[in-house]
N, C-alpha and C positions, 0 to 999 in steps of 0.2 A: 644725147650721148648714146652711142650704140655699143652694146655688150657683145664682144666677140669671143667670149669664153666658150669652150667646148662643153665643159661640165660646170654646173653650179656648185656652190658651197655645200648645199644640202646633199647633192649627189656624191660629192667627194667624201663627205662625212659618212653617208650610208655605205659607200664602198669600203672605207677604212674600218668601220664597225664590222661589216660582214667579213672582211679580210682577217681581222684579229680574232673574231669568233671562230672562223674556219681554222686558222692557225692553231688556236688554243685546242680545238677539237682534235686536230691531227697530233699535236704533242701529247695530249691526254691519251689518245688511242695507242700511240707508240709506247708510252710508259706502262699502260695497262697490259699491253701485249708482252712486253719484256718481263713484267712482274709475274704474269701467268706462266711464262716459259720457265722462269726461275723456280716458281712453286712446283711445277711439274717435274723439273729436274731434281729438286730436293726430295720430293716424294719417291721418285724412282731410286735415288741414291739410298734413301732410308730403307726402302724395301730390299735393296741388294744387301745392305749391311745386316739387316735382320735375318735374311736368308742365309748369309754366310755364318752368322753366329749360331743359327739353328743347326746348320750342317756340322759345325765344329762340336757343338754339344752332343749331337747324335753320334759323331765319330768317337768322342770320349766315352760315351755310354757303351758303345759297341766294344771298344777296347777294354773297358772295365769288365764287361761280361765275359769276354773271350780270354783275357790274359790275367786279370788280377783278382777282382772281387765280384761277388754278386751285389745286387742293389741293397739287399738287407745288410750285408757285411760292410758295404760302403757307408750306409746310413749309420750303422753302429760306430764305425771308425770316426765319422763326422761328429757324432754325439760325444764320443770320448775325447776327441780333440777339443771340442767346445768346452767340455767340463774342465779339462786341464787348463785351457786358456783362462777360464773364469777363476779357477783357483789361483793361478799365477797373478792375475789382475788383483784379486783380493789380497794376496800376500804383499804385493807391491804397494797397494794403498795402505795396508797396515804399517809397513815400514815407513812410508812417507808421513803418516800421521804421528809417529812416535817422536 
């Protein structure tokens, strides 16, 4: 009996294993690349947001210095406000406990 096959079973199995390993490597590389791009974009977006917040805070500080209060006056105002809120919270808790 003469075997007229072009490829043997072993060769076909070797080809399939090599094909699947290569395909798996390509898929893995694709998803790794996409994940890296997403990470880079999120870091850039985070930097942009932080810079925007920093600019806003700087603008508020400049406006306060120019138009309203000095830093010391603002700090004192902040402390007074905190003390008032603490007293209000204490009074509300006293009312609630009665």
